[in-house]
C-alpha positions in Angstrom: 31.0 -63.8 25.2 27.7 -64.3 25.6 26.3 -64.9 21.7 29.1 -67.9 21.6 27.6 -69.7 24.5 24.4 -69.5 22.9 25.5 -70.7 19.6 27.3 -73.6 21.5 24.7 -74.8 23.2 22.5 -74.9 20.1 25.3 -76.3 17.7 26.2 -79.1 20.3 22.5 -80.3 20.0 22.3 -80.3 16.2 25.2 -82.6 16.0 23.4 -85.0 18.3 20.7 -85.6 15.1 21.2 -88.2 13.5 19.6 -86.7 10.5 21.6 -85.2 7.5 18.8 -83.3 6.7 19.0 -81.5 9.5 22.3 -81.2 9.3 22.1 -80.0 5.7 19.7 -77.1 6.6 21.5 -76.3 9.4 24.9 -75.9 7.5 22.7 -73.1 5.9 21.4 -71.4 7.9 24.9 -71.0 9.6 26.6 -70.1 6.7 23.6 -67.3 5.8 24.4 -66.0 8.9 28.1 -65.6 8.3 27.5 -64.1 5.2 25.0 -61.4 7.1 27.8 -60.3 9.4 30.3 -59.6 7.1 30.0 -56.0 7.4 28.5 -53.9 4.2 28.1 -50.4 3.7 25.4 -48.7 4.7 24.6 -46.8 0.9 23.1 -49.2 -1.0 25.2 -48.1 -4.0 28.6 -48.4 -2.2 27.4 -52.2 -1.3 27.0 -52.8 -4.8 30.4 -51.3 -6.0 31.6 -53.2 -3.3 30.8 -56.5 -3.8 30.9 -56.3 -7.1 34.7 -55.6 -6.8 35.2 -58.8 -4.7 33.2 -60.9 -6.8 35.6 -59.5 -10.0 38.3 -61.4 -8.3 36.7 -64.8 -7.6 35.3 -64.8 -10.7 38.7 -64.0 -12.5 40.1 -67.7 -11.2 37.0 -69.3 -12.3 39.3 -71.5 -15.2 41.3 -73.3 -11.9 38.1 -75.3 -11.5 36.8 -78.4 -13.2 34.0 -77.1 -15.5 32.3 -80.1 -15.4 32.1 -80.6 -11.9 28.8 -79.5 -9.8 29.8 -77.9 -6.8 26.6 -78.1 -4.0 26.3 -75.4 -2.3 25.0 -75.2 1.8 21.9 -72.6 0.0 18.8 -75.3 -0.3 15.3 -74.0 -1.9 13.5 -74.9 2.0 15.9 -72.5 3.2 15.4 -69.9 0.3 11.7 -69.9 1.0 12.2 -69.7 4.7 14.4 -66.3 4.3 11.8 -64.5 1.4 8.3 -65.6 2.8 6.4 -63.0 3.7 5.2 -65.2 6.7 7.2 -67.9 6.5 6.7 -71.4 7.6 9.1 -73.3 10.5 11.9 -74.4 8.8 10.9 -78.0 9.6 12.6 -81.6 8.6 11.4 -82.1 4.7 11.3 -85.3 3.0 14.6 -84.2 0.7 17.3 -81.2 0.3 16.9 -79.0 -3.0 20.3 -78.5 -2.7 21.9 -75.3 -5.5 24.8 -76.3 -7.2 27.4 -74.9 -9.0 29.8 -75.1 -11.9 32.0 -72.2 -13.2 29.9 -71.7 -16.4 27.0 -71.8 -14.0 28.5 -68.7 -11.4 28.6 -67.0 -14.4 25.2 -67.3 -15.7 23.9 -66.5 -12.5 25.7 -63.4 -11.7 25.0 -61.9 -15.5 21.2 -63.2 -15.1 20.9 -62.0 -11.8 22.2 -58.2 -12.3 20.1 -58.0 -16.1 16.6 -58.8 -14.2 17.2 -56.7 -11.3 18.5 -54.0 -13.5 15.3 -54.2 -15.4 13.4 -54.2 -12.3 14.7 -50.4 -11.3 13.0 -49.1 -14.8 10.1 -51.0 -13.9 9.3 -50.3 -10.1 10.1 -46.5 -11.4 7.3 -47.1 -14.2 5.1 -48.9 -11.3 5.5 -45.6 -8.4 5.1 -42.9 -11.6 2.8 -44.5 -13.8 1.0 -47.3 -12.2 2.1 -49.9 -14.6 1.7 -53.0 -12.7 5.7 -55.0 -13.5 5.8 -57.8 -16.1 7.5 -61.2 -14.7 10.7 -61.2 -16.3 11.6 -65.0 -14.8 13.3 -66.3 -18.6 16.6 -67.3 -16.4 17.3 -70.7 -14.7 17.8 -71.0 -10.6 20.4 -72.2 -8.9 19.0 -75.7 -8.4 18.9 -76.1 -12.2 22.1 -76.8 -14.5 21.9 -76.3 -17.9 23.7 -78.3 -20.3 25.7 -75.8 -21.1 26.9 -75.4 -17.4 29.2 -78.0 -18.0 30.7 -77.2 -20.9 35.4 -76.1 -20.6 35.5 -72.7 -19.9 38.8 -71.5 -21.7 40.4 -68.2 -20.8 38.8 -65.9 -24.4 35.7 -67.3 -23.2 35.8 -66.3 -19.4 36.8 -62.7 -20.6 34.3 -62.5 -22.9 32.1 -63.4 -19.9 33.9 -60.9 -17.7 33.3 -58.2 -20.3 29.2 -58.4 -20.4 29.2 -58.9 -16.4 31.3 -55.8 -15.8 29.1 -54.1 -17.9 25.6 -55.3 -16.6 27.4 -54.3 -12.8 28.2 -51.0 -14.3 24.9 -50.0 -16.1 23.3 -51.4 -12.4 25.3 -49.0 -10.7 24.5 -45.8 -12.5 20.9 -46.4 -12.9 20.9 -47.0 -8.9 22.9 -43.8 -8.6 20.8 -41.4 -10.1 17.1 -42.5 -8.1 16.8 -40.3 -5.1 15.9 -41.1 -1.5 12.3 -41.7 -2.5 12.8 -44.2 -5.3 14.9 -46.3 -3.6 12.7 -46.4 -0.8 9.2 -46.8 -2.3 7.0 -49.3 -1.0 5.4 -51.2 -3.9 1.7 -51.7 -3.1 1.6 -55.8 -3.7 4.3 -55.4 -0.3 7.5 -56.2 -2.3 10.9 -55.0 -2.2 11.9 -51.6 -1.9 15.0 -51.0 -4.3 16.6 -50.4 -1.3 16.4 -54.2 -0.4 17.0 -55.4 -3.9 20.3 -53.4 -4.3 21.6 -54.9 -0.8 20.0 -58.8 -2.2 22.3 -58.2 -5.6 25.3 -57.7 -3.6 24.9 -60.3 -1.6 24.2 -62.7 -4.6 26.8 -62.0 -6.6 29.5 -62.2 -3.8 27.9 -65.7 -2.6 27.4 -67.1 -6.6 30.8 -65.5 -7.5 32.8 -67.1 -4.5 30.4 -70.6 -4.5 33.7 -72.6 -5.7 36.4 -70.8 -4.2 34.7 -70.6 -0.6 32.9 -73.8 -1.1 32.6 -76.1 2.0 34.0 -79.7 0.8 31.4 -82.5 0.5 32.1 -84.8 2.8 29.6 -86.0 5.4 27.0 -83.8 6.3 28.3 -83.7 10.3 31.6 -82.0 8.8 30.3 -79.9 6.7 28.2 -78.5 9.6 31.1 -78.1 12.0 32.8 -76.3 9.0 30.6 -73.5 8.7 29.9 -73.3 12.6 33.7 -72.5 12.4 33.2 -69.4 9.9 30.1 -68.3 11.8 31.9 -68.3 15.2 35.1 -66.7 13.0 32.7 -63.8 11.8 30.8 -63.3 15.6 34.4 -62.3 17.1 35.4 -60.2 14.4 31.9 -58.5 14.3 32.2 -57.8 18.2 36.0 -56.8 17.8 34.2 -53.9 15.3 31.4 -52.9 17.4 29.4 -49.8 16.0 29.7 -48.4 12.5 27.2 -45.6 11.7 28.5 -46.6 7.6 28.1 -50.4 8.4 25.0 -52.8 7.5 24.9 -56.5 7.9 23.1 -57.2 5.4 20.8 -61.0 4.8 21.5 -62.4 1.5 17.8 -61.3 0.5 18.9 -57.6 1.4 16.8 -57.8 5.3 19.0 -55.1 7.3 19.6 -57.7 10.9 21.4 -56.3 14.1 24.2 -58.9 15.1 21.9 -59.8 17.9 19.1 -60.9 15.8 21.7 -62.6 13.3 21.9 -65.0 16.1 19.0 -65.3 17.1 17.5 -66.2 13.6 20.1 -68.8 14.0 18.7 -70.2 17.2 15.5 -70.0 15.9 16.1 -72.1 12.8 17.8 -74.8 14.0 15.7 -74.8 17.1 12.8 -75.5 14.3 14.8 -78.6 12.3 15.3 -79.8 16.1 11.6 -79.8 16.7 10.9 -81.1 13.3 12.8 -83.8 13.3 11.3 -84.7 16.6 
């Protein structure tokens, strides 16, 4: 398979580096690609429903994890900027890694805050489109790079039940509001070049599952080289499954930040960013 050959060649080059930072970012690159290659419904409302149903299973198991232990994610602040900036700079070898981390309560906080933030966005986008009312930022939440004191508190089953009730209500309201929108409203392009709501909904769906599964599906915090190898293995599984699946008009491959990609584009993204990392480390 041509995809596997090119990925293997790039992997071999990355594995020869002595830079832990390059390996950390390349691990994130490969895992983002693996998440993107998980097939999703083309209809963004259906994607929200499917993602919440899957995320719910992970959220219900959060009491099985150590409430005080911060589990490092493969995502980094640098990779976030590389994937979301309108004119992204190359992913190079920076001085450090702004790593995302999660505890059980932090997972719950991020899932709920993220849903509420984008639920509010729907109303603001509609007012913007209809009346020209420029949205007011609602950035009161703390991101995944920030761990609050409450994020490390114990999580009991009654605590979890209360969190899940709130999260289920927020997810239900988000789906209801999204389902009422017309195609024109979903695809309306904000005048500042911001995201249309279609992209927002695919992003929310992808992110909910990322947060919810961050403990169940974490890569063990070993040395950076084995972590990269495990990310490569997971990506290779997705690539093989994608090749077997073939084309499906009802399926899309949505990136973590809502951009729809073809499998070939996903592979090209991995190869390009790994080349950037190696060039930056040279």
